[in-house]
C-alpha positions, 0 to 999 in steps of 0.5 A, a space after each residue: 493521531 487515530 482512535 482505538 479502531 484506527 490507531 495508525 495514520 497514513 498518506 496516499 500517493 499516486 504515481 505520475 504517468 509518463 505518456 512520452 514515447 521513446 526511451 525514458 529515465 526510470 520513473 517508477 515508484 519513487 516519492 519524487 514521481 508521485 502526487 500526494 492525494 490524501 494525508 492524515 488518514 486514520 487507518 488500521 494495518 494488519 498483516 495477512 499470511 499467504 503463500 506456501 513455504 519456498 521450495 528451498 525449504 531452508 530453516 530461515 525461510 519465511 512461510 509465505 509473503 505477507 499481504 497487508 490489509 490497510 483499512 480506512 474511511 474514504 469515498 468509493 474510487 478515492 484509491 486505485 490499484 498501484 497507488 502508494 500508501 505511506 504509514 506513520 512509520 514511513 513504510 511504503 505499500 503498493 495497493 494490489 486491490 482497493 475494495 470499497 464497502 459501505 463503512 470502510 475501504 480495504 486495500 490489500 497491499 504489498 510492502 515496498 522495499 526501502 
């Protein structure tokens, strides 16, 4: 359970790399192919709208694709681009950029489809 500023709980996984040459089975972003780095981290998650309206301009189209800011406290270098953050609702986010500050780490992330 988080606090007022960090009401959510997250886990952070890192996809395993496969350095074997030649044709391989799919080893992309799936929980089976990830190493758990951290669990039970208090966090704040918010959506940030970016982008413009789609060219098709249909009434049901959204006005851009959200990027999620996931803010938490971990040391510099703990999280890297392409790491996976899983929230307390089982939503999965891929880290686009991890920015460390003196007080918090902010990860701009994209929600992965289930």
